[in-house]
C-alpha positions in Angstrom: -18.1 -22.7 -34.2 -15.1 -22.3 -36.5 -13.0 -20.5 -34.7 -9.2 -20.6 -33.4 -8.4 -16.7 -33.0 -6.3 -16.1 -29.9 -4.3 -13.0 -31.4 -5.1 -10.0 -33.1 -2.4 -7.9 -34.6 -4.0 -4.5 -35.7 -1.8 -3.2 -39.2 -2.6 -0.4 -41.8 -2.0 -1.4 -44.9 0.9 0.9 -45.8 4.2 0.2 -47.5 6.0 -1.8 -44.7 3.5 -3.2 -42.8 2.5 -4.8 -46.2 5.6 -6.4 -46.9 5.1 -8.2 -43.5 2.0 -9.0 -44.1 2.9 -10.8 -47.3 6.1 -12.5 -46.1 4.4 -13.4 -42.3 3.0 -17.3 -41.5 0.1 -16.2 -39.2 -0.7 -19.6 -39.2 -3.5 -20.9 -37.8 -4.3 -18.7 -34.3 -4.0 -15.3 -36.0 -6.0 -13.5 -38.3 -4.8 -9.7 -38.6 -7.4 -7.0 -39.0 -6.7 -5.0 -42.2 -7.3 -0.8 -41.6 -7.4 0.3 -44.7 -6.7 4.4 -44.6 -6.5 5.5 -48.4 -7.3 4.8 -51.7 -4.2 3.0 -52.7 -0.6 3.8 -52.2 0.6 6.4 -53.4 4.7 4.7 -52.4 3.6 2.2 -55.3 3.2 4.0 -58.8 1.9 0.3 -59.7 -1.4 0.4 -57.4 -2.2 3.9 -59.1 -3.3 1.8 -61.8 -5.4 -0.7 -59.8 -8.9 -0.4 -58.4 -9.6 -1.2 -55.0 -10.4 -3.9 -55.3 -7.8 -5.1 -57.1 -5.2 -4.0 -54.5 -7.0 -5.6 -51.6 -8.1 -8.4 -52.7 -5.4 -9.4 -53.8 -3.9 -8.5 -50.5 -6.1 -10.3 -48.0 -5.4 -13.4 -50.7 -1.6 -12.9 -50.2 -1.7 -13.0 -46.4 -0.9 -16.5 -45.0 -3.9 -16.8 -42.6 -7.6 -18.6 -42.0 -9.1 -15.6 -42.0 -8.7 -11.8 -42.4 -10.7 -8.9 -40.5 -11.2 -5.7 -42.8 -11.5 -2.2 -41.6 -12.5 1.1 -43.0 -12.0 2.8 -39.6 -13.8 5.5 -38.5 -12.3 6.8 -35.4 -9.2 8.0 -37.8 -8.6 11.9 -37.2 -9.2 14.5 -39.8 -7.0 17.2 -38.6 -4.8 19.6 -41.1 -1.7 17.6 -39.9 -2.9 14.0 -41.5 -2.1 13.3 -44.5 -4.1 14.4 -47.4 -4.7 10.7 -48.7 -5.7 9.8 -45.7 -8.5 13.1 -45.0 -9.4 12.7 -48.3 -10.7 8.9 -47.7 -12.3 9.7 -45.1 -14.3 12.8 -46.3 -15.5 10.7 -49.7 -15.3 7.4 -48.1 -15.4 5.9 -45.2 -18.0 8.7 -43.4 -20.7 7.8 -45.8 -22.2 4.4 -44.5 -23.4 3.5 -47.7 -19.8 4.6 -50.1 -18.1 2.7 -47.0 -20.3 -0.5 -47.1 -19.7 -0.9 -51.3 -16.0 -0.1 -50.6 -16.0 -3.6 -48.3 -18.7 -5.4 -50.6 -16.3 -4.8 -53.3 -13.7 -7.6 -51.7 -16.5 -9.8 -51.0 -15.0 -12.2 -53.3 -12.7 -13.0 -50.6 -15.1 -14.2 -48.4 -15.2 -16.5 -46.5 -11.5 -15.4 -45.7 -12.1 -11.6 -45.3 -14.3 -10.5 -42.5 -15.7 -7.0 -42.3 -15.5 -5.0 -39.1 -18.5 -2.7 -38.3 -18.3 0.2 -36.1 -20.9 2.7 -34.7 -21.2 6.0 -36.0 -23.2 8.1 -33.3 -20.6 10.0 -32.5 -19.0 10.5 -35.3 -22.3 11.6 -37.3 -25.0 11.5 -34.9 -27.0 8.0 -36.7 -28.7 6.4 -34.7 -28.8 2.6 -36.7 -25.6 2.8 -38.3 -25.2 -1.2 -37.2 -28.5 -2.3 -38.5 -27.8 -0.6 -41.4 -24.0 -1.6 -42.3 -25.7 -4.9 -41.1 -28.6 -5.4 -43.4 -25.7 -3.8 -46.9 -23.0 -6.4 -45.6 -24.1 -9.8 -44.2 -25.7 -11.3 -47.8 -22.2 -10.7 -49.1 -20.1 -12.0 -46.2 -20.5 -15.2 -44.1 -19.2 -13.8 -41.3 -18.6 -9.7 -39.6 -17.3 -8.6 -36.3 -18.0 -5.7 -34.9 -15.8 -3.2 -33.4 -17.2 -1.4 -30.0 -15.2 1.3 -28.3 -16.2 2.3 -24.6 -17.6 5.8 -25.5 -20.8 4.5 -26.8 -20.7 0.5 -25.2 -23.7 0.8 -23.2 -25.8 1.7 -26.5 -23.7 -0.1 -28.9 -24.0 -3.5 -27.2 -26.8 -4.0 -27.1 -28.0 -3.7 -30.6 -24.9 -5.7 -31.2 -26.9 -9.0 -29.0 -29.5 -8.6 -31.1 -27.4 -9.2 -34.8 -25.0 -11.0 -33.7 -24.3 -14.8 -34.9 -21.9 -17.5 -33.6 -20.0 -17.1 -36.0 -19.3 -13.0 -36.0 -17.1 -11.4 -33.9 -17.0 -8.3 -31.4 -14.2 -6.2 -30.1 -13.6 -3.7 -27.7 -11.4 -1.4 -28.8 -10.1 0.1 -25.5 -7.4 2.6 -27.2 -4.5 2.9 -24.5 -6.9 2.7 -21.7 -5.2 0.3 -18.8 -7.4 -3.0 -19.2 -8.4 -2.7 -15.6 -11.1 -4.7 -15.0 -12.0 -3.6 -12.0 -12.3 -0.2 -12.9 -15.1 1.8 -12.6 -15.7 3.0 -16.1 -14.6 0.1 -17.2 -16.8 -2.4 -15.1 -20.2 -2.2 -16.6 -18.1 -3.3 -20.1 -16.5 -6.5 -18.3 -20.1 -7.4 -17.0 -21.6 -7.0 -20.0 -19.2 -8.9 -22.2 -18.9 -12.0 -19.8 -22.9 -12.6 -19.4 -22.4 -12.4 -22.8 -21.8 -16.1 -25.1 -23.2 -15.5 -28.8 -19.6 -14.9 -30.4 -16.0 -14.5 -29.6 -14.9 -11.5 -28.2 -11.4 -9.4 -28.5 -9.7 -7.4 -26.3 -7.9 -4.5 -28.6 -5.4 -2.4 -27.1 -2.7 0.3 -28.7 0.1 -0.9 -25.5 2.0 2.2 -26.9 1.6 5.8 -26.0 1.2 7.2 -28.6 3.1 10.4 -26.8 6.3 8.8 -27.0 9.3 10.0 -28.8 12.6 8.8 -29.9 14.7 11.5 -27.6 13.2 11.1 -25.3 13.1 7.1 -24.8 15.9 6.4 -21.8 18.7 4.3 -23.4 18.5 0.9 -22.2 15.8 0.7 -20.1 11.9 0.4 -19.5 9.8 1.9 -21.4 7.2 2.9 -18.4 4.3 4.4 -21.4 4.3 1.1 -22.9 1.8 -1.6 -21.2 1.5 -4.5 -22.7 -0.8 -6.5 -20.3 -3.4 -7.1 -22.6 -0.8 -10.1 -23.7 -1.4 -12.2 -20.9 -4.5 -15.2 -20.1 -5.7 -14.6 -16.4 -6.7 -10.3 -17.9 -8.1 -12.3 -20.9 -10.1 -14.0 -18.9 -11.1 -11.3 -15.9 -12.0 -9.4 -19.2 -14.4 -11.9 -20.2 -12.8 -11.9 -23.7 -11.8 -15.0 -25.8 -8.9 -13.5 -28.2 -6.9 -10.2 -27.5 -5.1 -7.8 -29.8 -2.7 -5.3 -30.5 -0.7 -3.2 -32.9 1.8 -5.1 -33.2 4.2 -3.2 -31.1 4.7 -0.6 -33.0 3.0 3.0 -31.8 -0.8 3.2 -33.5 0.6 6.6 -35.5 -2.2 9.4 -36.1 -1.3 9.0 -39.6 0.4 12.8 -39.7 2.8 13.7 -42.9 6.5 12.5 -41.7 9.1 14.7 -39.1 12.6 14.8 -38.5 14.9 12.1 -38.7 15.1 11.1 -35.2 17.1 7.2 -34.9 15.1 5.5 -31.7 13.5 2.0 -31.3 11.5 0.5 -28.9 12.0 -3.0 -29.0 10.1 -5.8 -27.1 11.4 -8.2 -24.7 8.7 -11.3 -25.2 10.4 -12.7 -21.9 9.2 -9.6 -19.7 6.4 -8.6 -21.7 7.5 -5.3 -21.6 9.2 -2.7 -23.4 13.1 -1.7 -24.0 13.7 2.2 -25.4 16.7 3.1 -27.5 17.7 6.0 -28.8 20.3 8.0 -31.0 22.7 10.2 -29.6 22.9 12.1 -32.8 20.5 12.3 -35.6 21.9 10.8 -38.0 20.4 8.0 -39.5 24.2 5.8 -39.2 23.4 6.0 -35.3 21.5 2.9 -36.1 24.2 0.5 -37.3 26.9 2.3 -35.1 25.2 2.9 -31.5 21.4 1.5 -31.6 21.7 -2.2 -33.2 24.8 -3.2 -31.4 23.7 -2.4 -28.0 20.0 -4.6 -28.6 21.7 -7.0 -29.8 24.4 -7.2 -26.3 21.2 -6.2 -24.1 20.0 -8.4 -21.5 16.9 -8.6 -22.8 18.3 -10.3 -26.1 20.2 -12.7 -23.7 16.8 -13.9 -22.2 15.2 -13.8 -25.1 17.8 -16.9 -26.5 17.8 -18.7 -23.1 14.4 -19.1 -23.4 12.5 -22.4 -24.2 11.6 -22.6 -27.2 13.9 -19.1 -27.8 12.1 -16.1 -29.0 15.3 -15.3 -30.5 15.8 -17.5 -33.9 17.3 -17.6 -37.1 13.6 -17.4 -38.6 12.8 -14.3 -36.8 13.3 -12.2 -39.2 13.1 -9.0 -37.7 15.8 -10.2 -35.4 17.7 -11.6 -38.1 17.7 -8.5 -39.7 19.0 -7.1 -36.8 22.2 -9.4 -36.7 22.8 -8.4 -40.6 22.6 -5.5 -40.0 25.5 -5.4 -37.2 27.3 -7.5 -39.3 27.4 -5.4 -42.3 25.5 -7.1 -44.6 23.0 -4.7 -44.9 22.5 -0.9 -44.2 21.0 0.0 -41.4 20.0 3.7 -42.5 16.7 3.1 -42.5 13.5 4.2 -39.9 10.8 2.1 -41.9 13.7 -0.7 -42.2 13.2 -0.8 -37.8 9.4 -0.4 -38.2 9.5 -3.9 -40.3 11.6 -5.3 -37.5 9.6 -3.8 -34.7 6.5 -5.9 -36.3 7.9 -9.3 -37.2 10.3 -9.5 -34.0 6.7 -8.8 -31.9 4.7 -11.5 -34.4 7.0 -14.4 -34.2 7.5 -14.3 -30.2 3.5 -14.1 -30.3 3.4 -16.7 -31.8 6.0 -18.2 -30.1 3.7 -17.8 -27.3 0.5 -19.5 -29.2 2.7 -22.7 -29.5 4.6 -23.0 -26.2 0.2 -22.4 -25.1 1.8 -19.7 -23.2 -1.4 -17.4 -25.1 -4.2 -19.4 -25.3 -7.6 -18.6 -26.2 -10.4 -18.6 -23.3 -13.3 -20.4 -22.8 -15.0 -17.0 -21.9 -18.7 -18.5 -23.0 -18.1 -19.9 -26.4 -21.0 -20.8 -27.9 
């Protein structure tokens, strides 16, 4: 089986995420998962002149990785506060199995690099044969498929997937924000099923940072207890019966709602401790990024620890860290919340790559075929 996967970062296809996807070298062991949540990016006028397949095949081609998972995620909320273009794409494309599959098939020219993701519609539309239908629509055009399963319908969906999956395919178990405690009674049947199954590579996906966290409520320079990164651990992966792990790249998996008020804050990943520290402004002004948040991050114990690690997590080749240094020295502006989202992702990805290269994070042999 051609599978080097250890870590699967999950990124929405949006402006800052796209910049990171195109610039970061994911190497041989990191396969990003791209969540396509809208037809094109209205912020980029050039994209409105391109077709869906032109935009996304071009992006897949520019990502420096062996494989790229492609998902039009069915779990997205469609409440009134969600951005119009996201709701429109969900209703017109994602909610319809044939339409969603048609859109994914437009990306088949990127196979075998592109791996489409299939999820059950059982708790979305009540359709009971949705996994089989998608497999039949996509399998002829892609060498590999991935099946993204959720705890709520796992007991129904997993037996179906077991009968469909091939050795080169993937199973993603998406826990959302559930703590990956293998002995938890609700998770125990899932863990037992994953451990007993040896048909393909299995991936644990989690959103590590509680989506309810607000910058204004962060304790400056203190541990963020609502952020749990325990899935980045080989022992947890082994106990859970998976071979690889994944998350949302050190940022919140937001609900794709319209932008709120200015609230400078930053959740800083300390790779030495595998946990997060919060930094927030005294006043709601973007200048606080430059005057308070960045200097305090750079002088923190977390930064000292990560610089001292062998190999170090912080170096000039860590683009997130180098941007913090540039902002602190006045070499570039820090008055942008979007820029700090990019900083967080670049720093986190670099730390994951250091962990992989130093074998602190590696593929487990939970009965790979």
